[in-house]
C-alpha positions, 0 to 999 in steps of 0.5 A: 500500500502507498503511504499518503505522503507517496500519494501526495508527491506522485500527484504533484509530479503528475500535475507538474509534468503536465499542466501546473508547472508553476506549482499547486496550492495546499487547498487544491491538493487536498480537494483533489485527493479528498484529504484534510487540508491540515494533513496535506500542509504537514506532508508538504512541509516534510517534502520541502525539508527533504528537498523533494519540493520547493515552496514559493514566498507568494500568497497563496503559497505554491508547492512545486518540484525543483527546477532541475527535476523537470527540465525537458531540454537536458540531453538524453536518449529521448532527444533522438525522437522527432517531436521530443520538444513538441508533440511528444514533450508531455509523453517524455516528461511523464515517462521521465517522472515515472522512471525517476520516482523516488524509491522505485520507478512507477509502472507505466501504461502506454495507451496508443493506437497502432503504429504510433511508435509504442515499442520504440518509446518503451525501448527508450524508457529502458535506455533512459533508466540506464542513463540515469542509473536507475537500472544497471548497464547489464539490466535485463530487458524482457519484451513479450508481445501478446499478439505473437501468441494468438495461436496458443494462449497456454504458451503465452501463460508459460512465457508470462507466469512460468512453465508448469507453475514454475514461477522462477521461469516467469517473465517477471523473474527473468526481468528482475532488476530490469524492465518487463514490457508486455505489448498488446496487454489487452489481448490477455484472457480473463485468467491472465488478466486476473494474475497480472492485476494480482501482481500489480496490487501486491507486487507478488506473483502467484501461481494459478491455484494461489498455492505458491507466491514469489516477490517480483516487484524489483522490476520496471513494468511497462504495458501497452494497449489500444486506447479503445481497450475495454481493459480497465487496467489504468485504475491500478497503473499510476502513469498512463502515457498516450502517444499522439496519432500521426494526424495530430502531430504538427506538419513540421514533425511529419516533414521531419519523419518523411525526411528521416525515412527517405534518408534511411532508404537512401542508406539501405539502397546505397543510392541517392534518392530524389523525391519530387516536391509533389510527392512530399506534399502528398505524404504531408497531407495523407492520413495513414491507418497505421500512423508512423509505421504506415508512413514508413511502409508507404515510403519503403514501398514507393522507393522499392517501386522506383528502384525497379526502374534503375536496378540494372544501372547505377543511377539514383532512385527517382521517386515521383507521385505515381509511385504511391497508392491512389489515396495518397495521390488524391490527398493533393486535392487538399493542398489549397487549405494548407499550402502556406505552411507546406511552402514554408517547409519545402520552399520553392524546391521542385525536388529533395535529394537524400544522400546515401552517405547521410549518417542514419540514426536508429529511429523506428527500427524497421519490421522488414529486417532483410535487405530488400534492395539486395533481394530485388537485385538478386531476383532481377539478375536471375530473371535476366539470366533466364532470358525474360524481357524487361517488361516481364521482369518489371511485372514480376518484380512489381508483383513481388514488391506488392506482395511484400507490402500487402502482406504486412498487417498488424492483425494476422489470422490463423489457420485452424485446421486440426488436420495439420496435426496429422500432417506434422507426423510426416512433415517438419513442423517448421515447414508447416508453420512457415506455410501456414504463416504464408497462407495467413498473410496472403489471405489477409493481403488479398494475394494468393488464396490457398485452399487446403489441398494446395496448402497440404501439397506445398507442405509435402513439396517443401519438406521433400526439398529439405529431405531429398536435397534435389541437386539437378534442374527439374524443368528446363529454362524455356519452361521456367520462362513460360511459367513466369510470363504466364503467371507473373503474380503467382511467381511473385507469390512463390518468390515471397514464400522462397524468401521466407524459407531462406530466412527461416530454414536457410533453404535457398531456392533457384528460379526453376524451383520457384517456378515449380512452386508457382505451379501450385498456385497456377490452378487457383482462381485468379485473384484481383490484385487491385489494391483499391476497395470501397470504404465505409463512412458513418454520418450521424447526427450528434457529437461523437456518435459517428466517430465512436461507431468508426472506432469500434468498427475499425477496432473489431474488424481490423480493416481500418477502412471506416471513416466518420462524420459527426453532424452538428445539430446547429450546422447549416445544410450547405456547410455540412454538404461541403464538408461531407463532399470534401471528406468523401473526396479524401477517403475514396480509394477509387472504388466508392464510398458506402454511407450509413446514415441516420436521418434528415436531409443526408440522403439528399445531400449525398445524391447531390454530391454524387452528381457533382463528383466522380465517386460512387456513393451508396447509401444505407439508412438506419434511422436509429435516432428517429426511432429513439426519439419516437420511443422516448416520446411514447415512454413519456406519455404511456405507462404500459411498457408492452404498449410502447414496445408493440407500438414501436415495433408496429411503426418500425415494421410499417416503415420497413414495409414502406421502404421496401415496397412503396418507396421502391421503383422498377424501371422497364426499358426499351429503345423508345420507352413505349411498346416493349417497355410499356407492355412489360410494365403492364405485365408486372403491374398485373401479376406482381404482389410486391406493390412496387411502382413501375415506370417505362423508360427509353434507353436510346439516349444514355445521357437522357436515361441517366438524367431521368434516373437521378431525378427518380432517385430523389423520391425512390429507391430504384430496385431494378432494371427490367429489359433487353440489356443492362445499361449498367448505370448507378449500380442498379441490378438488371433482370432480363426480359427473357427471365420474366416471360420464360417463367410462370407469372406466379414466379414473377415476384421471386424473379423480381426479388432475385430469389432462385426459382429452384429452391424458393418453393418448399416441396410438400410431398413428404408432408402430404404423405404424413398428413394423409396417414394422420388426418380423418376429416381433411381431404388431402387433394383439396389441401394440395389445391388451395394451401400452397397458394395461401402459403405463397401469398402470405410469404410474398406479403410477409417475406417468410423464410423456409422454416416459417413456410413449413411451420405455417403450412403444418399449422393451417393444415392441422387447424383445418383438421381441428375445425372439421372435427368440431374441436374448440379453438384455444383462446389467445389472451393477446388477441385484442392487443395484437389485432389492434397493433397489427390491424393492416396485417390482420386485414391482409391475412383475413383476405388470404385465408378466405380461400381456405374457409371457402374450400373447407367450409369453416370459419377461422376466428380472430384467436387463430388469426392473432396466433398466425400473426404471432408466428409470422412476427416471431412475437 
């Protein structure tokens, strides 16, 4: 337990290093810590006598740390950091305060987003502790990244807490006298969290069954997690440090980071690198999902792309804007709003040259540790020797580079097939691990999508290369050249796998063996190697609603392709529309933006924006705010919770029904808009029960058709085109006129709703056979004639699934048997409420069931109709 004196001193340290550098009054300290003022005054005077605090001669008296305790300008390892005296100043001060805390350093939680430099910052904290003599020069530094143990939680427990309960082999004991850094601590399971919390509370490490314990407080513990983590560990960690995201750092720091990474690539490639000012500006204006690490990887990828152009000569590398991805190129659209500050940084230079001989400090050490440029040179020389032409070589190597950078992800999936255990009996376990890692990284990056057959085959093939030591060339050079030219993407993937095998097994594969591996991939479906994908944008009314949804979506999906716009309630429509338009331009990666919005005029804004800019926009309305407002008002007026609940459900159902039916539009097409289109419209109107509006339009003028569509979209959701050919406009689905007229008119709604005709209807033959054995009064032949049509009508109106159809079929068949037998119908206590709430549905069901009543000469009363409503509404 901390003493009150320690608590007071720690509070002053925190405040002094953040916002109250001029000191604090006794009263403020007492109020903040809920202590008696007289007790606080006594403690403060003790700390002054010990030299830990100084007090002013002013009135009121302020207590603060001695000046030398928190000078940020003093030389230390932290000055290596770009932004040490800027955006990282507060983080560094807190780190120093935690390390230099009297008696023993305070444990620290680094709560920062991915790629902000957490790992490097933790290593500098260790270095600083050694600089100041807090830790000895030979002190241990133990780092455990919980993400690396996602495959096997038990191994993580052994690493952290010891093998088979042996606490002496735990990370805590190994780090005694030094620093233990647990990265991604929010990935610990409940048991692991509990044991960690017990250590933080007591300074002791306990075995899982609490039968053993060991003192383990002689270490400096640093933990890291994401800011969105639900792990409430900051309640027992005294110091929490947040590193800023790249987008929140000043342009000057971003410029320094860009310069640093280009300098390092010049040194690594042993070539001077010339970068256009346009490319530098685009990097300054871009957002990166992985922050500083994302910036580093984009620069590395661009330099690799540019290096391919000069790999066969000694020219310097020239990097231009086209070496970057489309979203980075598009960031130049924002240039007008920031050009003054950027001009100050870059001046009137057209390019910046980075010298290969510039000394390169170790800052944000790269994750890709092997020499990428040597690898590219080696692959180039092998392909030249095989006689591949320059264009073919460039395609292969560019695919290789794309795979290299696409496969980099912070979040990796894992192959979970238990069959791998069986495979491990005949294949080296290291080979299985390498192939599964390759499988997961390829799957995540959208590269080669291996199936299990190929995965097993690859494992066996690579294992044979290890055991058989093949020395002769198994396919000739002409065949190798043909494979490379026919399958450049697959060959690049095989090269990537070969790189992993060399690094982990020291197995070096020549080009002809890589070509053999290529053939494992060649039979697979071709993959789309485009990097562009649609993105998601939340637009919601209120402060922080959309932002929170974005954060949760990105955190749980790990896709980092979701954005947000919080629409202030007092913001004008025109101003909001301009801001949304600018945001959509910024985030579009070339494949469009899907917008989820809540209410109001957002749909109109988006349709207007879609007309003004060359970006595909698709909208999904989820009116959660409107529903909430409506329910809140009902709650304030009604005391019966069930009434409010059912009324709200009724209105939601009606809203969906209007949206799905009344607000949807089917457009029939022919060259004139008359004749065929008009007849098709009439045929749909006469036979469809969906209730959708139909309009006949001309397709002779594409521009005129587009104008008509945009006009209709202001009032309707266009459900589909029906006609002789697909105009492929606005992403609207197409239904061929042939499909409409080659199928029975009874199937028209299934066709219009894109249901497969073969599987949409239920086969009742087995049910008829069963009922014929059970029933005494119902004629099965009559049942066959009438009941399927009743079910189809109910299904068309209520969108029933297969299970509901079969259940309703059995219920109605058995009802006919009971009524003909003269049995009383059971009373439904909810009858009146349900009929009141679902009056429209009640009227539809009564009308549809008349066919049954007429055929079997029975009356279906309201109790049964209420029960049917409950079945279909799942009440």
